[in-house]
C-alpha positions as CSV (number, residue, x, y, z in Angstrom):
1,M,-45.4,-82.4,142.0
2,S,-46.7,-78.9,141.4
3,F,-46.9,-75.7,143.4
4,N,-49.9,-73.6,144.6
5,A,-49.0,-69.9,143.1
6,E,-49.8,-68.3,146.1
7,R,-48.5,-70.5,148.6
8,L,-44.6,-70.7,147.5
9,S,-42.5,-70.5,150.4
10,H,-39.2,-68.5,150.6
11,A,-36.8,-71.2,150.9
12,Y,-36.8,-75.0,149.9
13,I,-34.7,-78.3,150.6
14,T,-34.8,-80.5,148.1
15,D,-32.9,-83.4,145.8
16,S,-30.4,-82.9,142.9
17,T,-33.2,-84.5,140.9
18,F,-36.2,-81.9,141.4
19,A,-34.3,-78.6,141.5
20,D,-34.6,-77.7,138.1
21,T,-38.5,-78.4,138.4
22,L,-38.6,-76.4,141.6
23,A,-37.0,-73.3,140.3
24,M,-39.4,-73.6,137.4
25,A,-42.6,-73.1,139.2
26,V,-41.1,-70.2,140.4
27,V,-40.7,-68.4,137.5
28,C,-43.7,-69.5,136.1
29,S,-46.3,-67.3,135.1
30,A,-49.3,-69.5,135.7
31,H,-52.0,-67.5,137.6
32,D,-53.9,-70.8,138.8
33,S,-52.9,-73.4,141.5
34,K,-50.7,-75.0,139.6
35,R,-47.1,-74.5,139.0
36,P,-45.0,-75.2,136.7
37,C,-47.6,-75.0,133.6
38,M,-45.2,-76.4,131.3
39,R,-46.2,-74.3,129.1
40,C,-45.4,-70.2,129.5
41,S,-42.6,-68.6,128.1
42,H,-40.9,-69.0,131.5
43,C,-41.2,-72.0,131.9
44,D,-39.8,-72.9,128.0
45,K,-37.0,-70.4,129.1
46,A,-36.0,-72.5,132.4
47,S,-36.3,-75.8,130.7
48,R,-33.8,-74.7,128.3
49,H,-31.6,-73.3,131.5
50,I,-31.8,-69.7,129.9
51,H,-34.0,-67.8,132.2
52,P,-32.2,-65.0,133.8
53,D,-34.3,-65.1,137.0
54,I,-33.0,-68.3,138.0
55,I,-29.6,-68.4,139.3
56,E,-27.4,-71.0,140.3
57,V,-24.5,-71.1,142.8
58,N,-22.1,-73.9,142.1
59,R,-18.7,-75.5,143.2
60,L,-16.0,-73.6,141.3
61,D,-13.6,-75.6,139.7
62,N,-11.7,-78.2,141.7
63,K,-13.0,-77.0,144.5
64,L,-14.7,-79.1,147.3
65,I,-16.5,-76.4,149.3
66,I,-19.0,-73.4,148.0
67,S,-17.1,-70.8,149.9
68,V,-18.4,-67.7,151.6
69,D,-17.8,-65.6,148.7
70,Q,-19.7,-67.0,146.7
71,I,-22.7,-66.4,149.0
72,R,-21.4,-62.8,149.5
73,E,-21.5,-62.5,145.8
74,L,-25.0,-63.8,145.9
75,K,-26.4,-61.5,148.7
76,Q,-25.1,-58.6,146.4
77,D,-28.0,-59.9,143.7
78,V,-30.3,-60.8,145.9
79,H,-31.9,-57.1,146.1
80,I,-32.4,-56.9,142.8
81,V,-35.9,-57.0,141.6
82,P,-36.1,-59.8,138.7
83,N,-35.6,-59.2,135.3
84,D,-38.3,-60.9,133.7
85,A,-40.2,-63.3,135.8
86,M,-42.4,-61.8,139.2
87,Q,-39.8,-63.8,141.5
88,K,-36.2,-65.0,141.0
89,A,-35.1,-68.7,142.3
90,Y,-31.4,-68.7,143.8
91,V,-30.5,-72.4,143.3
92,V,-27.8,-73.2,145.5
93,K,-26.5,-76.8,143.9
94,D,-24.3,-79.5,146.5
95,A,-26.0,-77.0,149.3
96,D,-24.0,-79.7,152.0
97,T,-20.7,-78.3,150.4
98,M,-21.4,-74.7,151.8
99,N,-18.9,-74.1,154.5
100,T,-20.0,-73.0,158.4
101,N,-19.1,-69.5,157.2
102,A,-20.6,-69.7,154.1
103,Q,-23.9,-71.2,156.0
104,N,-23.8,-68.3,158.5
105,A,-23.8,-65.8,155.6
106,F,-26.9,-67.8,154.0
107,L,-28.7,-67.7,157.2
108,Q,-28.9,-63.9,157.2
109,M,-30.7,-64.0,153.7
110,L,-33.1,-66.9,155.4
111,E,-34.1,-64.6,158.1
112,E,-34.9,-61.2,156.1
113,P,-35.4,-62.7,152.8
114,P,-37.0,-60.3,149.9
115,A,-40.7,-61.0,149.0
116,H,-39.2,-61.7,145.3
117,A,-36.7,-64.3,146.0
118,V,-36.9,-67.9,146.9
119,F,-34.0,-69.9,147.9
120,I,-33.8,-73.7,146.8
121,L,-31.1,-75.8,148.5
122,S,-29.8,-78.9,146.3
123,T,-28.4,-81.4,148.5
124,D,-28.6,-85.5,148.8
125,N,-27.4,-84.8,152.3
126,P,-29.6,-82.2,153.9
127,A,-28.3,-83.6,157.4
128,A,-24.9,-81.2,156.9
129,L,-26.6,-78.0,157.0
130,L,-27.1,-76.4,160.4
131,P,-29.7,-76.5,161.9
132,T,-30.4,-73.1,161.9
133,V,-30.4,-72.9,158.1
134,Y,-32.6,-76.2,158.1
135,S,-35.3,-75.0,160.2
136,R,-35.7,-72.2,157.8
137,C,-36.6,-74.2,155.2
138,V,-39.5,-76.9,153.7
139,D,-37.5,-80.1,153.3
140,L,-39.4,-81.0,151.0
141,K,-37.7,-85.1,151.2
142,S,-38.9,-85.3,154.5
143,H,-41.3,-83.0,155.0
144,S,-44.0,-85.5,155.0
145,T,-41.9,-87.7,157.7
146,G,-40.6,-85.8,159.9
147,I,-37.5,-86.4,161.8
148,T,-36.8,-89.8,163.5
149,D,-36.7,-90.4,167.8
150,D,-32.8,-90.5,167.5
151,E,-32.7,-87.1,165.6
152,Q,-35.4,-86.0,167.9
153,E,-33.5,-87.3,171.3
154,E,-30.0,-85.6,169.5
155,N,-31.6,-82.2,169.2
156,D,-32.7,-82.1,172.7
157,E,-29.1,-83.1,173.9
158,L,-27.7,-80.7,172.3
159,E,-30.5,-78.0,172.9
160,E,-29.5,-78.7,176.3
161,I,-25.5,-78.7,176.5
162,V,-26.1,-75.0,174.6
163,S,-28.4,-74.3,177.7
164,D,-25.7,-75.0,179.9
165,F,-22.9,-73.9,178.2
166,I,-24.4,-70.2,177.9
167,E,-25.6,-70.2,181.6
168,A,-22.0,-71.1,182.8
169,L,-20.7,-68.8,180.2
170,T,-21.0,-65.8,183.3
171,D,-20.4,-67.0,186.4
172,D,-19.6,-70.5,186.7
173,N,-16.4,-72.0,185.1
174,V,-16.9,-75.3,186.8
175,K,-19.7,-75.5,184.8
176,L,-18.4,-74.4,182.0
177,M,-15.7,-76.8,182.3
178,E,-18.2,-79.8,182.8
179,C,-19.6,-78.7,179.3
180,M,-16.4,-78.6,177.7
181,F,-16.1,-82.4,178.5
182,R,-19.5,-83.1,177.2
183,I,-18.7,-81.1,173.8
184,D,-15.5,-82.6,173.5
185,K,-17.1,-86.2,172.5
186,L,-19.2,-84.8,169.5
187,D,-18.6,-85.3,166.4
188,R,-18.0,-82.9,163.8
189,H,-21.4,-82.3,162.6
190,T,-22.8,-82.3,166.2
191,F,-19.8,-79.9,167.0
192,N,-20.7,-77.7,164.2
193,N,-24.4,-77.3,164.7
194,F,-23.0,-76.6,169.0
195,L,-21.3,-73.3,167.7
196,T,-23.5,-72.1,165.2
197,L,-26.4,-72.5,167.5
198,T,-24.3,-71.0,170.5
199,R,-23.6,-68.0,168.5
200,E,-27.2,-67.3,167.9
201,K,-28.3,-67.8,171.5
202,I,-25.7,-65.3,172.7
203,I,-26.1,-62.9,170.2
204,Q,-30.1,-63.0,171.4
205,K,-28.8,-63.2,174.8
206,L,-26.8,-59.8,174.1
207,R,-29.4,-58.1,172.9
208,E,-32.1,-59.1,175.6
209,N,-29.1,-57.6,177.8
210,I,-29.2,-54.2,176.3
211,S,-32.0,-52.9,178.7
212,N,-30.2,-54.4,181.7
213,E,-27.4,-52.5,181.1
214,S,-24.5,-55.4,182.5
215,L,-21.9,-54.0,180.8
216,N,-19.6,-57.0,182.5
217,I,-21.9,-59.5,181.0
218,S,-21.8,-58.6,177.7
219,K,-18.4,-58.4,177.8
220,K,-18.4,-62.0,178.4
221,L,-20.8,-62.6,176.4
222,I,-19.0,-61.0,173.3
223,H,-15.6,-62.5,174.0
224,A,-17.8,-65.6,174.1
225,E,-19.2,-65.0,170.8
226,S,-15.6,-64.0,169.0
227,T,-14.0,-67.1,170.7
228,L,-16.6,-69.2,168.9
229,I,-16.0,-67.3,165.6
230,K,-12.4,-68.7,165.8
231,A,-13.7,-72.2,166.7
232,G,-15.7,-72.1,163.6
233,E,-12.7,-71.3,161.4
234,M,-10.4,-74.0,163.0
235,L,-13.2,-76.7,162.3
236,D,-13.0,-75.4,158.8
237,L,-9.8,-76.0,158.8
238,N,-10.0,-79.7,159.7
239,V,-8.5,-79.1,163.0
240,S,-10.3,-81.7,165.5
241,P,-13.6,-81.2,167.6
242,G,-11.6,-81.8,170.8
243,H,-8.5,-79.4,170.2
244,I,-11.2,-76.5,169.4
245,S,-12.8,-77.4,173.0
246,G,-9.4,-77.2,174.5
247,F,-9.2,-74.0,172.9
248,I,-12.4,-72.4,173.6
249,C,-12.1,-73.6,177.6
250,A,-8.2,-72.3,177.9
251,S,-10.3,-69.1,176.2
252,L,-13.0,-68.8,178.4
253,I,-11.9,-69.7,182.1
């Protein structure tokens, strides 16, 4: 596969077999429509894994996850201009092993990426990525086929739960408890997606509420967002979604 030099996206999801080729395409100096050219000095360095503008993030020795500290280190580097090429490629190997906090930190870079940075999430299990991360990347594995009907149905259901939850936060404890019964039945992956998507919606609602000057609503939203952060930390510690749902319910009602 080759890439148009002027149409590279800022973020990709691909499998482990193609990540290195994609990184090579990012740093390639060819000015025509085909990258990587396999002829320039950048391609040569990339093929020998010595290119200074290809930065890899891997799980540390004996670790099962990529931690938030590793992503924070990446964030410190991302605003530094390239050493040699016109762009820098950041390759996150086994990206599905990023924990929730790491993915949320990574999301901040995806929302406002520097022009010279291209992020490559290498994973054979893209479904393990948060929807907010996934939606900001070009999935080279499934881009042509799209999502299945079952996946779309699951996404629609999750959107409905999040919408009902946020609506109930301000003044409807009965509806909030009904939402918690639904959330309690989610599997770990979908529960994780619920936490992230809900926090994103709450932050958006807080921004909208600034002009309304409703202090009481803002306090409730801030408290809810803080509660969901703690819930995400509990999930990272392998606490079950059922127990976390009870914690959320007790904290907000």
